[in-house]
C-alpha positions as CSV (number, residue, x, y, z in Angstrom):
1,M,71.7,-115.3,-54.6
2,K,74.6,-116.3,-57.2
3,S,78.2,-115.5,-56.2
4,L,78.8,-112.2,-58.3
5,G,82.6,-112.7,-58.2
6,N,84.6,-113.9,-61.0
7,P,85.4,-117.8,-61.0
8,T,88.2,-118.9,-58.9
9,P,90.4,-121.8,-61.0
10,S,89.7,-125.1,-60.0
11,G,91.9,-126.2,-56.8
12,A,93.2,-122.6,-56.6
13,P,91.9,-120.4,-53.6
14,R,90.9,-117.0,-54.2
15,L,93.7,-115.8,-51.9
16,E,96.9,-116.7,-51.3
17,I,100.1,-115.7,-49.5
18,R,103.2,-117.4,-49.1
19,S,105.7,-116.4,-46.6
20,L,105.2,-112.9,-46.2
21,S,107.4,-110.8,-44.3
22,R,108.0,-107.2,-43.4
23,A,110.5,-105.2,-41.5
24,F,110.8,-101.7,-39.9
25,G,114.0,-100.2,-38.7
26,G,115.3,-104.0,-38.5
27,R,112.6,-105.6,-36.6
28,A,110.2,-108.0,-38.1
29,V,106.8,-106.7,-38.0
30,V,105.3,-109.5,-40.2
31,D,107.3,-112.6,-40.1
32,D,106.8,-115.5,-42.5
33,V,102.8,-115.4,-42.8
34,S,101.0,-117.8,-44.9
35,L,97.6,-118.5,-45.4
36,R,95.0,-119.2,-47.9
37,V,91.1,-117.9,-48.4
38,A,88.5,-119.3,-50.6
39,A,86.1,-117.7,-52.6
40,G,83.3,-116.9,-50.4
41,Q,85.1,-117.5,-47.0
42,V,86.0,-115.2,-44.4
43,T,89.2,-115.3,-42.6
44,C,89.6,-113.5,-39.7
45,L,93.2,-112.1,-38.9
46,L,92.9,-112.0,-35.0
47,G,95.3,-110.9,-32.5
48,P,96.3,-107.7,-30.1
49,S,97.4,-104.3,-31.2
50,G,100.7,-104.1,-33.2
51,C,101.0,-107.9,-34.0
52,G,101.4,-107.1,-37.9
53,K,97.6,-107.5,-38.7
54,S,97.1,-104.3,-40.7
55,T,100.5,-104.7,-42.3
56,T,99.7,-107.7,-43.7
57,L,96.6,-106.7,-45.1
58,R,98.2,-103.6,-46.5
59,M,100.7,-105.6,-48.3
60,I,98.1,-107.7,-50.0
61,A,96.4,-104.7,-50.9
62,G,99.6,-103.3,-52.8
63,V,99.8,-100.2,-50.4
64,E,102.9,-101.9,-48.7
65,T,105.5,-103.7,-50.2
66,P,106.7,-106.8,-48.9
67,G,110.3,-107.8,-47.8
68,A,109.9,-111.3,-49.0
69,G,106.9,-113.6,-50.0
70,E,104.2,-113.9,-52.8
71,I,100.8,-113.2,-53.2
72,F,98.4,-115.1,-55.4
73,I,94.8,-113.9,-56.4
74,D,92.7,-116.4,-58.3
75,G,96.4,-119.0,-58.9
76,A,97.9,-115.8,-60.5
77,P,100.9,-113.8,-58.6
78,V,100.0,-110.4,-58.0
79,F,103.5,-109.9,-56.0
80,G,106.5,-112.1,-55.9
81,P,109.7,-112.6,-58.2
82,Q,107.8,-112.4,-61.3
83,A,105.4,-109.6,-60.2
84,N,104.4,-106.6,-58.2
85,L,100.7,-105.6,-59.4
86,P,99.8,-101.6,-58.6
87,P,96.7,-101.8,-56.1
88,E,94.0,-100.9,-58.7
89,Q,95.0,-103.9,-60.6
90,R,94.5,-106.4,-58.0
91,G,90.7,-106.6,-57.9
92,V,91.0,-106.2,-54.1
93,G,88.4,-104.1,-52.0
94,L,89.2,-102.0,-49.0
95,M,87.1,-101.1,-45.9
96,F,88.8,-99.0,-42.9
97,Q,87.4,-98.3,-39.4
98,D,87.1,-94.4,-40.6
99,F,84.9,-95.7,-43.7
100,A,86.9,-92.6,-45.9
101,L,83.7,-91.5,-47.2
102,F,84.0,-88.4,-49.7
103,P,82.1,-85.9,-48.0
104,H,81.6,-83.8,-51.2
105,L,79.9,-86.5,-53.1
106,T,76.4,-87.9,-52.6
107,V,75.7,-91.3,-51.3
108,A,75.3,-92.5,-54.9
109,G,78.5,-90.9,-55.9
110,N,80.5,-92.2,-53.6
111,V,79.1,-95.8,-54.6
112,A,80.0,-94.9,-57.8
113,F,83.2,-94.1,-57.4
114,G,85.7,-95.9,-59.0
115,L,83.0,-97.6,-61.3
116,T,83.7,-97.8,-64.9
117,G,81.4,-98.3,-67.8
118,G,78.4,-96.3,-69.1
119,R,76.1,-94.2,-66.9
120,D,73.2,-96.5,-66.7
121,D,75.2,-99.3,-65.9
122,K,76.9,-97.5,-63.2
123,A,73.3,-96.2,-61.7
124,R,72.2,-99.9,-62.1
125,R,75.0,-101.1,-59.7
126,V,74.4,-98.3,-57.5
127,D,70.7,-98.9,-57.1
128,E,71.6,-102.8,-56.8
129,L,73.8,-102.5,-54.0
130,L,71.9,-99.5,-52.1
131,E,69.1,-102.1,-51.9
132,R,71.2,-104.7,-50.7
133,V,72.4,-103.0,-47.8
134,N,68.9,-101.4,-47.1
135,L,69.9,-97.8,-48.0
136,T,67.2,-97.5,-50.8
137,G,66.3,-93.8,-51.3
138,F,69.4,-92.8,-49.6
139,G,71.2,-92.1,-53.2
140,P,70.8,-88.3,-52.9
141,K,71.9,-87.7,-49.5
142,H,75.5,-86.7,-47.9
143,P,77.8,-88.5,-45.8
144,H,77.1,-85.9,-42.9
145,E,73.5,-86.6,-43.1
146,L,74.2,-90.2,-42.0
147,S,74.7,-92.1,-39.0
148,G,77.5,-94.0,-38.7
149,G,75.9,-97.4,-39.0
150,E,74.6,-96.1,-42.7
151,Q,78.1,-94.5,-43.4
152,Q,79.6,-98.1,-42.7
153,R,77.0,-99.9,-45.0
154,V,77.8,-96.9,-47.7
155,A,81.6,-97.6,-47.2
156,L,80.6,-101.6,-47.8
157,A,78.5,-100.9,-51.1
158,R,81.2,-98.5,-52.3
159,A,83.9,-101.3,-51.9
160,L,81.7,-103.9,-53.5
161,A,80.6,-101.8,-56.6
162,P,83.9,-102.8,-58.7
163,R,83.1,-106.8,-57.6
164,P,86.4,-107.6,-56.3
165,R,87.6,-111.1,-55.9
166,V,89.4,-110.3,-52.4
167,M,87.6,-108.0,-49.8
168,L,90.1,-106.8,-47.3
169,M,88.7,-105.4,-43.8
170,D,90.5,-103.4,-41.3
171,E,88.5,-103.1,-38.0
172,P,85.6,-101.9,-40.3
173,F,83.1,-102.0,-37.1
174,S,85.3,-100.4,-34.3
175,G,83.6,-97.3,-35.0
176,L,80.3,-97.9,-34.0
177,D,78.5,-98.5,-30.8
178,N,77.9,-101.8,-29.3
179,R,73.9,-101.3,-29.5
180,L,74.4,-101.2,-33.4
181,R,77.2,-103.3,-34.0
182,D,76.2,-106.9,-34.0
183,G,73.1,-106.1,-36.4
184,I,75.5,-104.3,-39.0
185,R,78.1,-107.0,-38.9
186,D,75.5,-110.0,-39.3
187,A,74.0,-107.8,-42.6
188,T,77.6,-107.3,-43.8
189,L,78.2,-110.9,-43.7
190,A,75.3,-111.8,-45.6
191,V,76.3,-109.2,-48.2
192,L,80.1,-110.4,-48.4
193,K,79.0,-114.2,-48.8
194,D,76.4,-113.3,-51.6
195,E,79.3,-111.2,-53.6
196,G,81.5,-114.4,-53.4
197,A,84.6,-112.5,-52.6
198,A,87.6,-113.7,-50.3
199,V,87.2,-111.7,-47.2
200,L,90.3,-111.4,-44.5
201,L,89.1,-109.1,-41.7
202,V,91.3,-107.7,-39.5
203,T,90.1,-107.5,-35.9
204,H,91.4,-107.8,-32.1
205,E,87.8,-108.6,-30.5
206,P,87.8,-112.4,-30.1
207,D,84.0,-112.2,-30.2
208,E,83.7,-110.2,-33.6
209,A,86.0,-113.0,-35.1
210,M,83.9,-115.8,-33.4
211,R,81.1,-114.4,-35.1
212,M,82.2,-113.9,-38.0
213,A,84.7,-116.0,-39.5
214,D,84.6,-119.5,-41.2
215,E,88.6,-119.7,-40.2
216,I,90.4,-117.9,-37.8
217,A,94.2,-116.9,-38.1
218,L,95.6,-116.1,-34.7
219,M,98.6,-113.4,-34.8
220,R,101.4,-112.7,-32.3
221,A,104.4,-110.6,-32.7
222,G,104.0,-110.9,-36.7
223,R,103.3,-114.4,-36.7
224,I,100.4,-116.7,-37.2
225,V,100.6,-119.0,-33.9
226,Q,97.6,-120.9,-34.9
227,Q,94.9,-121.2,-37.8
228,G,91.8,-123.0,-37.9
229,A,87.8,-123.1,-37.6
230,P,86.4,-120.9,-34.5
231,Y,85.5,-123.9,-32.6
232,N,88.5,-125.6,-33.0
233,I,90.6,-122.5,-31.9
234,Y,88.6,-121.9,-29.0
235,N,88.6,-125.9,-27.5
236,A,91.9,-126.6,-28.6
237,P,94.2,-123.4,-28.0
238,V,97.6,-124.3,-28.9
239,D,99.1,-122.3,-25.6
240,R,98.0,-120.6,-22.5
241,A,98.3,-117.1,-24.4
242,A,96.0,-118.3,-27.1
243,A,93.6,-119.5,-24.3
244,A,93.5,-116.4,-22.5
245,F,93.0,-114.5,-25.4
246,F,89.7,-115.6,-26.3
247,S,88.4,-115.5,-22.5
248,D,89.3,-114.9,-19.1
249,I,91.2,-118.1,-17.5
250,N,92.3,-119.8,-14.4
251,V,95.7,-121.3,-14.3
252,I,96.6,-123.9,-11.6
253,R,100.3,-124.5,-11.3
254,G,102.0,-127.2,-10.3
255,V,105.2,-129.6,-10.8
256,S,105.1,-132.9,-12.9
257,N,105.9,-135.8,-11.6
258,G,105.6,-139.3,-12.6
259,A,103.4,-137.8,-15.5
260,L,100.7,-136.6,-12.6
261,T,100.7,-132.9,-11.1
262,E,99.0,-132.5,-7.3
263,T,96.5,-129.8,-7.4
264,P,93.3,-128.7,-5.3
265,F,91.2,-130.8,-7.1
266,G,93.5,-134.2,-7.0
267,A,96.0,-135.4,-9.2
268,F,96.0,-134.2,-13.2
269,L,97.6,-136.6,-15.4
270,T,100.4,-134.2,-17.2
271,P,102.0,-137.1,-20.1
272,G,104.8,-135.5,-22.0
273,H,106.0,-133.5,-19.4
274,G,109.1,-134.7,-17.3
275,D,109.9,-135.0,-13.8
276,G,109.8,-131.6,-12.1
277,A,108.8,-129.6,-14.8
278,A,106.5,-126.8,-14.1
279,V,103.1,-127.0,-15.6
280,D,100.2,-124.6,-16.1
281,I,96.7,-126.3,-16.1
282,V,94.0,-124.2,-17.4
283,I,90.4,-123.5,-16.9
284,R,87.9,-121.0,-18.0
285,P,85.5,-119.9,-15.5
286,Q,82.7,-121.2,-16.6
287,H,83.8,-124.8,-16.3
288,L,84.7,-124.4,-12.7
289,K,81.1,-125.6,-11.0
290,I,80.0,-124.1,-7.6
291,D,78.6,-127.7,-5.9
292,F,75.8,-126.5,-4.3
293,D,74.5,-129.9,-3.2
294,R,77.6,-130.5,-1.2
295,G,76.8,-127.9,1.6
296,G,80.2,-128.2,2.9
297,R,80.1,-131.9,3.3
298,G,83.8,-132.3,1.8
299,P,85.3,-134.2,-1.0
300,N,83.3,-137.0,-2.9
301,P,85.4,-137.8,-6.0
302,T,83.6,-138.6,-9.6
303,P,85.1,-140.4,-12.4
304,Q,84.7,-137.0,-14.7
305,D,85.4,-134.5,-12.3
306,G,87.5,-135.6,-9.5
307,S,88.0,-134.5,-6.2
308,A,86.2,-131.1,-4.9
309,A,88.1,-128.6,-3.6
310,R,87.0,-125.9,-0.9
311,G,87.7,-122.2,-1.0
312,T,86.7,-119.1,0.5
313,V,84.6,-116.3,-1.3
314,E,86.7,-113.2,-1.9
315,R,84.6,-111.2,-3.8
316,A,81.5,-111.7,-6.1
317,R,80.3,-109.5,-9.1
318,F,76.7,-109.3,-11.0
319,L,77.4,-108.7,-14.7
320,G,74.3,-109.1,-16.1
321,R,73.9,-112.4,-17.5
322,E,76.1,-114.2,-14.9
323,S,77.8,-113.6,-11.7
324,L,81.6,-113.9,-11.2
325,V,83.0,-115.2,-7.7
326,E,86.6,-115.0,-6.4
327,F,87.8,-117.7,-4.3
328,R,90.7,-118.2,-2.0
329,M,91.6,-121.9,-2.4
330,D,92.3,-123.8,1.0
331,F,94.9,-126.1,-0.9
332,D,97.4,-123.5,-1.7
333,G,96.1,-119.7,-1.2
334,S,96.0,-119.3,-5.1
335,V,92.7,-117.0,-6.2
336,L,90.2,-118.7,-9.0
337,T,87.2,-117.5,-10.3
338,A,84.1,-119.1,-11.5
339,S,81.4,-118.0,-13.6
340,V,78.0,-118.8,-12.3
341,P,74.7,-118.0,-14.8
342,G,72.4,-115.3,-13.3
343,V,72.4,-113.6,-9.6
344,F,74.7,-115.3,-7.0
345,L,76.5,-113.4,-4.8
346,P,77.7,-114.9,-1.9
347,H,78.8,-113.0,1.1
348,P,82.9,-112.3,1.5
349,G,84.4,-115.3,3.8
350,T,81.6,-117.8,3.2
351,A,83.1,-121.6,2.2
352,L,81.9,-123.0,-0.8
353,W,83.4,-126.7,-2.4
354,L,84.2,-126.5,-6.4
355,M,84.3,-128.9,-9.1
356,L,85.9,-128.5,-12.4
357,R,85.6,-130.3,-15.9
358,R,88.6,-132.0,-16.7
359,D,87.9,-132.7,-20.0
360,R,87.8,-128.7,-20.4
361,C,91.0,-128.2,-18.9
362,F,94.1,-127.6,-20.8
363,V,97.9,-128.5,-19.6
364,F,100.7,-126.2,-21.4
365,P,104.0,-126.0,-19.7
366,A,104.8,-123.3,-17.2
C-alpha cells in the first residue's frame, strides 16, 4: 500500500528539531537536543527513566513549551522565533501507554473522534482503519469489552485516523504482557510504515528499540549521546554506559603503558591512552567463550583470541535459552560472566579456561 501521508518537500525531513531545551526549577531536563525523522521512518528515543524523553515528545506535540530551540514539520516551523502552533494545527498524532480511550464511546466513536468531514467519509475511514488493525466488526463494542491488546489497536487507529504527518508514541506497549507485546508491536509497525508518518517512539527498553527502530537516539541526562542505526549503536557504543544499556557487560580494568594493557587474556592494544591511564576493556557475556577442548591444558594463544585465562566457577544459572556462568579469575580475582547456549551448569569450584574475541571488545577510559 502506498503512503497515505502528505508529501514532504524535497530534501526536508518530515520532522526536525533543532537545539531543543527545557528546564524545570533551574535544572535542564532537555538540553540542546536535535534530530531528524524522515517520512516512513521510525526513530526511537531510548534512555532510562527521567532522562528527558517524554518531555521532548510533549514539546514536539505542543503540550509543553520549549525554553529554546526550533521544531519543523515538513520544513515549516511549528515552534521557534517565528511560530508557535497549537497542538491541533501541527499534524501530530499521539499514543500513550494508558491508551486514553473514551469509555462512553464505542470503538467506532473513539476512532472517529477528531475526524472532520461528512458522516460517510468518517465511516469509511473508521472501517478502513479497523480492518488494518484486525478489528473488523468491533465498531459497536465499548473499550471495557476489549482486551489490553485490542484497546492498544483501537488507540493506534484513533491516532492514525486524521492522517498525521508525525506520530509520537510514549511507551505505548508497556501496559501489555510479554506474550502479546511482540506480535502487537510488529503489527503496529507495519501499519505505521504504510501510513508514511514520521514516527518518534519513546522507550526505555533496548529490545523494543532494536526491534522497531530504523534509527536509535540514545538519551542520557537530557542530551542525545549517540544516534544511528541499531546495528551501529549496538556494535560501536560511544562509551561504557552506552554498551551497558543494551546488554550485560564484563569490565576488565587495567592500566595502559606503552599503548598496551595487561589483562587475564594477555596484553591488549590501548592506543590513545597515555601511560598510567586507567582503562576499561568491555566485553559482553556472549563473546566470552569457554574453551571446552583445552580441558585444563593451559594457555594456547591464537591470533584472533589471544591467550586463554583460567577461572573458577562461582555460580551457574539456567535462563531458558542460555546459561550464565560466573567465574573468579586466577589472574586478579575479578569476576567475569560467560553466556553459554542451552544448558551448562558446572559445579562451583570447577576450573575452566576462557577465551574472548578481541574484535568484540571495546576500550574506554575508566
